[in-house]
Short mmCIF file of the C-alpha atoms (twelve columns), coordinates in Angstrom:
data_MODEL
# 
_entry.id   MODEL 
# 
loop_
_atom_site.group_PDB 
_atom_site.id 
_atom_site.type_symbol 
_atom_site.label_atom_id 
_atom_site.label_alt_id 
_atom_site.label_comp_id 
_atom_site.label_asym_id 
_atom_site.label_seq_id 
_atom_site.Cartn_x 
_atom_site.Cartn_y 
_atom_site.Cartn_z 
_atom_site.pdbx_PDB_model_num 
ATOM 1   C CA . MET A 1   0.039   -0.122 -0.113   1 
ATOM 2   C CA . LEU A 2   2.829   2.550  1.478    1 
ATOM 3   C CA . VAL A 3   4.383   1.963  -2.270   1 
ATOM 4   C CA . ARG A 4   1.460   2.838  -4.352   1 
ATOM 5   C CA . LEU A 5   1.074   5.824  -2.727   1 
ATOM 6   C CA . HIS A 6   4.680   6.944  -3.539   1 
ATOM 7   C CA . LEU A 7   4.366   6.113  -7.159   1 
ATOM 8   C CA . VAL A 8   1.067   8.066  -7.373   1 
ATOM 9   C CA . ALA A 9   2.863   10.915 -5.323   1 
ATOM 10  C CA . LYS A 10  5.995   10.883 -7.863   1 
ATOM 11  C CA . LYS A 11  3.817   10.425 -11.039  1 
ATOM 12  C CA . LEU A 12  1.505   13.657 -9.824   1 
ATOM 13  C CA . ARG A 13  4.909   15.826 -9.003   1 
ATOM 14  C CA . LYS A 14  6.399   14.602 -12.805  1 
ATOM 15  C CA . THR A 15  2.973   16.346 -13.823  1 
ATOM 16  C CA . SER A 16  3.221   19.075 -12.419  1 
ATOM 17  C CA . SER A 17  6.444   20.287 -12.860  1 
ATOM 18  C CA . THR A 18  6.078   20.365 -16.296  1 
ATOM 19  C CA . PRO A 19  3.377   22.935 -17.552  1 
ATOM 20  C CA . ALA A 20  2.015   21.096 -21.182  1 
ATOM 21  C CA . ARG A 21  3.274   23.180 -24.554  1 
ATOM 22  C CA . ALA A 22  3.931   25.891 -22.391  1 
ATOM 23  C CA . THR A 23  6.313   27.885 -24.865  1 
ATOM 24  C CA . ARG A 24  3.240   27.770 -28.052  1 
ATOM 25  C CA . ARG A 25  1.465   30.975 -28.283  1 
ATOM 26  C CA . PRO A 26  -2.107  30.994 -27.568  1 
ATOM 27  C CA . ALA A 27  -3.932  30.299 -31.651  1 
ATOM 28  C CA . GLY A 28  -5.440  33.642 -30.865  1 
ATOM 29  C CA . ALA A 29  -2.440  35.485 -30.174  1 
ATOM 30  C CA . ARG A 30  -0.586  33.614 -33.606  1 
ATOM 31  C CA . GLN A 31  -3.552  34.808 -35.678  1 
ATOM 32  C CA . ARG A 32  -2.944  38.581 -33.750  1 
ATOM 33  C CA . ALA A 33  0.769   38.440 -34.872  1 
ATOM 34  C CA . ASN A 34  -0.215  37.217 -38.193  1 
ATOM 35  C CA . GLY A 35  -2.346  39.753 -38.625  1 
ATOM 36  C CA . ASP A 36  -0.088  42.577 -37.485  1 
ATOM 37  C CA . ILE A 37  2.253   41.679 -40.270  1 
ATOM 38  C CA . SER A 38  -0.911  41.745 -43.424  1 
ATOM 39  C CA . ASN A 39  -1.999  45.024 -42.105  1 
ATOM 40  C CA . LYS A 40  1.556   46.172 -43.686  1 
ATOM 41  C CA . LEU A 41  -0.006  44.999 -46.864  1 
ATOM 42  C CA . SER A 42  -1.285  46.633 -49.238  1 
ATOM 43  C CA . HIS A 43  -2.118  46.016 -53.649  1 
ATOM 44  C CA . GLU A 44  -0.034  48.648 -54.203  1 
ATOM 45  C CA . ARG A 45  3.126   47.225 -52.111  1 
ATOM 46  C CA . VAL A 46  2.401   43.567 -53.350  1 
ATOM 47  C CA . TRP A 47  2.393   44.862 -57.509  1 
ATOM 48  C CA . ALA A 48  5.012   47.050 -56.632  1 
ATOM 49  C CA . ALA A 49  7.419   44.047 -54.988  1 
ATOM 50  C CA . ALA A 50  6.065   41.497 -57.957  1 
ATOM 51  C CA . LEU A 51  6.932   43.935 -60.518  1 
ATOM 52  C CA . LYS A 52  10.213  44.379 -58.885  1 
ATOM 53  C CA . GLN A 53  11.126  40.686 -59.030  1 
ATOM 54  C CA . ILE A 54  9.791   39.918 -61.780  1 
ATOM 55  C CA . ASP A 55  12.179  42.937 -63.512  1 
ATOM 56  C CA . LYS A 56  14.936  41.368 -61.595  1 
ATOM 57  C CA . ARG A 57  14.344  36.740 -62.122  1 
ATOM 58  C CA . GLY A 58  12.239  36.673 -64.949  1 
ATOM 59  C CA . VAL A 59  8.992   36.294 -65.362  1 
ATOM 60  C CA . ALA A 60  9.670   32.201 -65.113  1 
ATOM 61  C CA . SER A 61  11.658  32.038 -61.860  1 
ATOM 62  C CA . PHE A 62  8.758   34.200 -60.257  1 
ATOM 63  C CA . SER A 63  6.962   32.916 -57.425  1 
ATOM 64  C CA . LEU A 64  4.522   33.598 -54.852  1 
ATOM 65  C CA . ARG A 65  6.670   32.420 -51.817  1 
ATOM 66  C CA . ASP A 66  9.671   34.207 -52.852  1 
ATOM 67  C CA . LEU A 67  7.773   37.303 -53.361  1 
ATOM 68  C CA . ALA A 68  6.261   36.754 -49.472  1 
ATOM 69  C CA . ARG A 69  10.191  36.156 -48.570  1 
ATOM 70  C CA . SER A 70  10.434  39.569 -50.052  1 
ATOM 71  C CA . LEU A 71  7.819   40.994 -47.965  1 
ATOM 72  C CA . GLY A 72  9.081   39.952 -44.902  1 
ATOM 73  C CA . VAL A 73  5.259   37.910 -44.561  1 
ATOM 74  C CA . TYR A 74  4.086   34.389 -44.721  1 
ATOM 75  C CA . PRO A 75  2.823   33.386 -48.264  1 
ATOM 76  C CA . ARG A 76  -0.271  32.857 -46.827  1 
ATOM 77  C CA . ALA A 77  -0.635  36.886 -45.788  1 
ATOM 78  C CA . ILE A 78  -0.625  37.156 -49.721  1 
ATOM 79  C CA . TYR A 79  -3.600  35.643 -50.541  1 
ATOM 80  C CA . TRP A 80  -5.881  38.544 -48.972  1 
ATOM 81  C CA . TYR A 81  -4.695  40.865 -51.759  1 
ATOM 82  C CA . VAL A 82  -4.429  37.989 -54.762  1 
ATOM 83  C CA . ARG A 83  -6.746  34.956 -55.387  1 
ATOM 84  C CA . ASN A 84  -3.800  33.231 -57.362  1 
ATOM 85  C CA . ARG A 85  -0.544  33.681 -59.280  1 
ATOM 86  C CA . ASN A 86  -1.523  34.231 -62.677  1 
ATOM 87  C CA . ASP A 87  -4.637  36.893 -61.295  1 
ATOM 88  C CA . LEU A 88  -1.061  38.807 -59.617  1 
ATOM 89  C CA . LEU A 89  0.583   38.770 -62.836  1 
ATOM 90  C CA . SER A 90  -2.232  40.493 -64.994  1 
ATOM 91  C CA . ASP A 91  -2.596  42.844 -61.745  1 
ATOM 92  C CA . VAL A 92  1.486   43.800 -62.014  1 
ATOM 93  C CA . VAL A 93  1.354   44.376 -66.149  1 
ATOM 94  C CA . ASP A 94  -1.760  46.943 -65.253  1 
ATOM 95  C CA . TYR A 95  0.223   48.256 -62.132  1 
ATOM 96  C CA . ALA A 96  3.278   48.781 -64.776  1 
ATOM 97  C CA . LEU A 97  0.993   50.612 -66.941  1 
ATOM 98  C CA . ARG A 98  -1.030  52.710 -64.877  1 
ATOM 99  C CA . ASN A 99  0.754   56.048 -66.337  1 
ATOM 100 C CA . VAL A 100 0.682   55.702 -69.727  1 
ATOM 101 C CA . TYR A 101 -2.905  56.584 -71.155  1 
ATOM 102 C CA . PRO A 102 -2.734  60.898 -71.506  1 
ATOM 103 C CA . PRO A 103 -5.464  62.652 -70.553  1 
ATOM 104 C CA . THR A 104 -7.921  62.951 -72.609  1 
ATOM 105 C CA . SER A 105 -8.143  66.765 -72.909  1 
ATOM 106 C CA . CYS A 106 -5.029  66.543 -75.141  1 
ATOM 107 C CA . ALA A 107 -6.173  68.858 -78.429  1 
ATOM 108 C CA . ASP A 108 -4.727  66.661 -81.305  1 
ATOM 109 C CA . TRP A 109 -6.123  62.863 -81.472  1 
ATOM 110 C CA . ARG A 110 -3.116  61.822 -84.075  1 
ATOM 111 C CA . ASP A 111 -0.971  63.563 -81.044  1 
ATOM 112 C CA . TRP A 112 -2.853  61.873 -78.359  1 
ATOM 113 C CA . LEU A 113 -2.242  58.692 -80.247  1 
ATOM 114 C CA . ARG A 114 1.194   59.334 -80.649  1 
ATOM 115 C CA . LYS A 115 1.916   60.451 -77.030  1 
ATOM 116 C CA . LEU A 116 -0.132  57.104 -75.568  1 
ATOM 117 C CA . PHE A 117 2.103   54.902 -78.156  1 
ATOM 118 C CA . HIS A 118 5.253   56.204 -76.976  1 
ATOM 119 C CA . GLN A 119 4.161   56.511 -73.844  1 
ATOM 120 C CA . TYR A 120 3.361   52.700 -73.511  1 
ATOM 121 C CA . ARG A 121 6.762   52.131 -75.357  1 
ATOM 122 C CA . ALA A 122 8.761   54.000 -72.636  1 
ATOM 123 C CA . ALA A 123 6.754   51.757 -69.867  1 
ATOM 124 C CA . ILE A 124 7.426   48.256 -71.436  1 
ATOM 125 C CA . GLN A 125 11.228  49.176 -71.823  1 
ATOM 126 C CA . GLN A 126 11.109  49.959 -68.508  1 
ATOM 127 C CA . HIS A 127 10.098  46.521 -66.887  1 
ATOM 128 C CA . PRO A 128 10.867  44.290 -70.409  1 
ATOM 129 C CA . ASN A 129 10.029  41.167 -68.268  1 
ATOM 130 C CA . ILE A 130 6.357   41.500 -68.381  1 
ATOM 131 C CA . ALA A 131 6.231   42.017 -72.462  1 
ATOM 132 C CA . PRO A 132 5.483   38.364 -72.521  1 
ATOM 133 C CA . LEU A 133 2.241   39.009 -70.670  1 
ATOM 134 C CA . ILE A 134 0.896   41.780 -72.135  1 
ATOM 135 C CA . GLY A 135 -1.331  39.298 -74.847  1 
ATOM 136 C CA . ALA A 136 -2.229  36.959 -71.645  1 
ATOM 137 C CA . SER A 137 -3.327  39.746 -69.238  1 
ATOM 138 C CA . ILE A 138 -5.241  41.418 -72.001  1 
ATOM 139 C CA . LEU A 139 -6.990  38.493 -73.744  1 
ATOM 140 C CA . SER A 140 -8.088  37.751 -69.571  1 
ATOM 141 C CA . GLY A 141 -9.014  41.273 -69.166  1 
ATOM 142 C CA . GLY A 142 -6.771  40.716 -65.740  1 
ATOM 143 C CA . GLY A 143 -4.410  43.422 -67.058  1 
ATOM 144 C CA . ILE A 144 -6.497  46.107 -68.708  1 
ATOM 145 C CA . SER A 145 -8.404  49.088 -67.361  1 
ATOM 146 C CA . VAL A 146 -12.003 50.054 -68.293  1 
ATOM 147 C CA . GLU A 147 -10.602 54.049 -67.777  1 
ATOM 148 C CA . MET A 148 -8.252  52.838 -70.355  1 
ATOM 149 C CA . ILE A 149 -11.078 51.267 -72.690  1 
ATOM 150 C CA . GLU A 150 -12.826 54.671 -71.902  1 
ATOM 151 C CA . ARG A 151 -10.095 57.125 -73.152  1 
ATOM 152 C CA . ILE A 152 -9.370  55.067 -76.453  1 
ATOM 153 C CA . LEU A 153 -12.954 55.510 -77.527  1 
ATOM 154 C CA . THR A 154 -13.101 58.712 -76.185  1 
ATOM 155 C CA . VAL A 155 -10.803 60.195 -78.063  1 
ATOM 156 C CA . LEU A 156 -11.594 57.971 -81.283  1 
ATOM 157 C CA . SER A 157 -14.852 59.424 -81.177  1 
ATOM 158 C CA . ALA A 158 -14.525 62.819 -81.024  1 
ATOM 159 C CA . ALA A 159 -12.031 62.488 -83.844  1 
ATOM 160 C CA . GLY A 160 -15.429 61.456 -86.156  1 
ATOM 161 C CA . PHE A 161 -15.046 57.295 -85.441  1 
ATOM 162 C CA . ARG A 162 -18.458 56.431 -85.241  1 
ATOM 163 C CA . ASP A 163 -19.857 52.860 -85.629  1 
ATOM 164 C CA . ASP A 164 -18.403 49.745 -86.771  1 
ATOM 165 C CA . HIS A 165 -15.329 52.092 -88.015  1 
ATOM 166 C CA . LEU A 166 -15.320 53.399 -84.565  1 
ATOM 167 C CA . LEU A 167 -15.380 49.242 -83.355  1 
ATOM 168 C CA . ASP A 168 -12.237 48.645 -86.343  1 
ATOM 169 C CA . ALA A 169 -9.839  51.794 -85.600  1 
ATOM 170 C CA . TYR A 170 -10.296 50.991 -81.166  1 
ATOM 171 C CA . ASN A 171 -8.765  47.364 -82.037  1 
ATOM 172 C CA . VAL A 172 -6.341  48.918 -84.580  1 
ATOM 173 C CA . VAL A 173 -5.081  51.574 -81.363  1 
ATOM 174 C CA . VAL A 174 -4.883  48.585 -78.725  1 
ATOM 175 C CA . ALA A 175 -3.255  45.887 -81.434  1 
ATOM 176 C CA . ALA A 176 -0.370  48.403 -81.982  1 
ATOM 177 C CA . GLN A 177 0.201   49.752 -79.093  1 
ATOM 178 C CA . VAL A 178 0.834   46.375 -77.753  1 
ATOM 179 C CA . GLY A 179 1.929   44.079 -80.542  1 
ATOM 180 C CA . PHE A 180 5.381   45.760 -81.713  1 
ATOM 181 C CA . VAL A 181 6.775   46.928 -78.153  1 
ATOM 182 C CA . THR A 182 5.854   42.730 -77.832  1 
ATOM 183 C CA . LEU A 183 7.727   41.904 -80.740  1 
ATOM 184 C CA . GLU A 184 10.598  44.294 -80.158  1 
ATOM 185 C CA . LEU A 185 10.758  43.074 -76.046  1 
ATOM 186 C CA . ALA A 186 10.500  39.525 -76.711  1 
ATOM 187 C CA . ALA A 187 12.172  37.270 -73.736  1 
ATOM 188 C CA . LEU A 188 15.371  36.104 -74.596  1 
ATOM 189 C CA . PRO A 189 15.993  32.345 -74.145  1 
ATOM 190 C CA . LEU A 190 16.577  32.137 -69.875  1 
ATOM 191 C CA . GLU A 191 19.730  29.314 -70.710  1 
ATOM 192 C CA . ASP A 192 22.693  29.407 -72.087  1 
ATOM 193 C CA . ILE A 193 22.137  32.737 -74.117  1 
ATOM 194 C CA . VAL A 194 25.916  33.768 -75.687  1 
ATOM 195 C CA . SER A 195 25.590  30.590 -77.260  1 
ATOM 196 C CA . TRP A 196 22.037  30.799 -78.594  1 
ATOM 197 C CA . ALA A 197 22.937  34.461 -79.838  1 
ATOM 198 C CA . GLU A 198 26.209  33.247 -81.372  1 
ATOM 199 C CA . LYS A 199 24.392  30.359 -83.040  1 
ATOM 200 C CA . HIS A 200 21.656  32.252 -84.488  1 
ATOM 201 C CA . ARG A 201 24.212  35.625 -85.532  1 
ATOM 202 C CA . ARG A 202 25.551  32.096 -87.306  1 
ATOM 203 C CA . GLN A 203 22.597  31.857 -89.063  1 
ATOM 204 C CA . VAL A 204 21.827  35.746 -90.053  1 
ATOM 205 C CA . SER A 205 25.377  35.703 -91.084  1 
ATOM 206 C CA . THR A 206 25.439  32.369 -93.550  1 
ATOM 207 C CA . ILE A 207 22.298  33.212 -95.721  1 
ATOM 208 C CA . ASP A 208 23.208  31.718 -99.175  1 
ATOM 209 C CA . VAL A 209 22.422  35.093 -100.721 1 
ATOM 210 C CA . LEU A 210 22.721  33.534 -104.313 1 
ATOM 211 C CA . ARG A 211 19.454  32.079 -103.721 1 
ATOM 212 C CA . TYR A 212 18.157  34.720 -101.805 1 
ATOM 213 C CA . PRO A 213 19.248  38.107 -103.341 1 
ATOM 214 C CA . MET A 214 17.074  40.754 -102.394 1 
ATOM 215 C CA . LEU A 215 17.511  39.785 -98.978  1 
ATOM 216 C CA . GLY A 216 21.646  39.197 -99.581  1 
ATOM 217 C CA . ARG A 217 21.654  42.710 -101.274 1 
ATOM 218 C CA . TYR A 218 19.806  44.557 -97.722  1 
ATOM 219 C CA . LEU A 219 21.254  41.631 -95.050  1 
ATOM 220 C CA . PRO A 220 24.277  44.068 -93.925  1 
ATOM 221 C CA . ALA A 221 21.709  46.632 -92.536  1 
ATOM 222 C CA . PHE A 222 19.062  44.115 -91.381  1 
ATOM 223 C CA . ALA A 223 21.277  42.029 -89.835  1 
ATOM 224 C CA . ASN A 224 20.254  42.613 -85.568  1 
ATOM 225 C CA . LYS A 225 18.096  45.123 -86.878  1 
ATOM 226 C CA . ALA A 226 15.053  43.322 -88.100  1 
ATOM 227 C CA . PHE A 227 11.942  41.748 -87.134  1 
ATOM 228 C CA . LEU A 228 13.005  37.616 -87.663  1 
ATOM 229 C CA . LEU A 229 16.862  38.871 -87.987  1 
ATOM 230 C CA . ARG A 230 17.876  39.149 -84.650  1 
ATOM 231 C CA . TRP A 231 19.917  37.950 -82.029  1 
ATOM 232 C CA . SER A 232 19.417  40.514 -79.366  1 
ATOM 233 C CA . ASN A 233 16.053  42.091 -78.489  1 
ATOM 234 C CA . GLY A 234 15.172  45.585 -78.193  1 
ATOM 235 C CA . THR A 235 16.885  46.296 -74.677  1 
ATOM 236 C CA . GLU A 236 19.749  46.146 -76.108  1 
ATOM 237 C CA . VAL A 237 19.672  47.072 -79.430  1 
ATOM 238 C CA . PRO A 238 15.928  49.283 -79.295  1 
ATOM 239 C CA . LEU A 239 14.207  49.422 -82.947  1 
ATOM 240 C CA . ASP A 240 13.769  53.091 -82.678  1 
ATOM 241 C CA . THR A 241 13.399  54.348 -86.185  1 
ATOM 242 C CA . SER A 242 11.123  51.436 -87.019  1 
ATOM 243 C CA . PHE A 243 8.594   52.141 -84.169  1 
ATOM 244 C CA . GLU A 244 8.497   55.842 -85.474  1 
ATOM 245 C CA . LYS A 245 7.419   54.937 -88.565  1 
ATOM 246 C CA . PHE A 246 5.447   51.675 -87.681  1 
ATOM 247 C CA . VAL A 247 3.221   54.785 -85.776  1 
ATOM 248 C CA . GLU A 248 3.002   56.896 -88.588  1 
ATOM 249 C CA . VAL A 249 1.912   54.200 -90.702  1 
ATOM 250 C CA . ILE A 250 -0.988  53.578 -87.882  1 
ATOM 251 C CA . ILE A 251 -2.141  56.968 -87.411  1 
ATOM 252 C CA . SER A 252 -2.133  57.327 -91.441  1 
ATOM 253 C CA . GLY A 253 -4.252  54.315 -91.934  1 
ATOM 254 C CA . LEU A 254 -6.580  55.728 -89.783  1 
ATOM 255 C CA . GLU A 255 -6.584  59.300 -90.807  1 
ATOM 256 C CA . GLU A 256 -7.410  57.559 -94.444  1 
ATOM 257 C CA . ASP A 257 -10.157 55.482 -93.074  1 
ATOM 258 C CA . LEU A 258 -11.985 58.773 -91.371  1 
ATOM 259 C CA . ARG A 259 -11.650 60.601 -94.705  1 
ATOM 260 C CA . ARG A 260 -13.099 57.540 -96.463  1 
ATOM 261 C CA . SER A 261 -15.998 57.127 -94.159  1 
ATOM 262 C CA . ALA A 262 -16.725 61.264 -94.633  1 
ATOM 263 C CA . ASP A 263 -16.908 60.601 -97.930  1 
ATOM 264 C CA . GLY A 264 -19.567 57.815 -97.775  1 
ATOM 265 C CA . LEU A 265 -21.717 59.689 -95.172  1 
ATOM 266 C CA . LYS A 266 -21.507 62.585 -98.296  1 
ATOM 267 C CA . GLU A 267 -22.473 60.381 -101.125 1 
ATOM 268 C CA . ASN A 268 -25.571 59.095 -98.985  1 
ATOM 269 C CA . ARG A 269 -26.874 62.674 -98.207  1 
ATOM 270 C CA . HIS A 270 -26.422 63.349 -101.652 1 
ATOM 271 C CA . SER A 271 -27.895 60.770 -102.758 1 
# 
């Protein structure tokens, strides 16, 4: 009997001297601490940090885990501000292009388009790693703002575009601002870029100029400066003069469409 009482007392002393999980914080405290960290975030801060990561590492190497680490938060805190990686990438494109659309008070619609195209290109030149994301963002509707659509339509409508002509002109403007820059700043291979560039340079330099005499005639001027014949992208070899020509051709084409539309309306009134 005495032995049994001794064992019970010893067990009680051992239990009382070892607090259960004394070092763990209560669940509520953990949630409050995590909330304090999350409260330091905002949508704009998340977008800016994500853009910085993409500028540094490229899209392929971008991850939400690395983004969270750069912000000093747990990965789950990011999901208070984004649904998933794809949505975040669309938001980043929109954030990078937030200041490219001029106010609609610009005196002439042609000058407005010139300013739009140049500011859009300048924004992508600052963040060339987002160039591959632009088409997908526009297709998904995640990287394009209603304000941008409204401004383009306001300018084109004031210029005189109506109905189907307005629709066509709008599509031309969006395709023009995206298309040239996306090609000019197309992403280069991620691995062994030096070998890739040298291989492509040799391919261009060894084109059979007897079989392709027209290309051979202009090859020295076109090498690394013409689409399909480049081994550098626009970050190293910008296509400035070609871009200027492209902008003027787009505007001239829209001018011609507007003139024909006006002539058609005059003929309909007289008939």
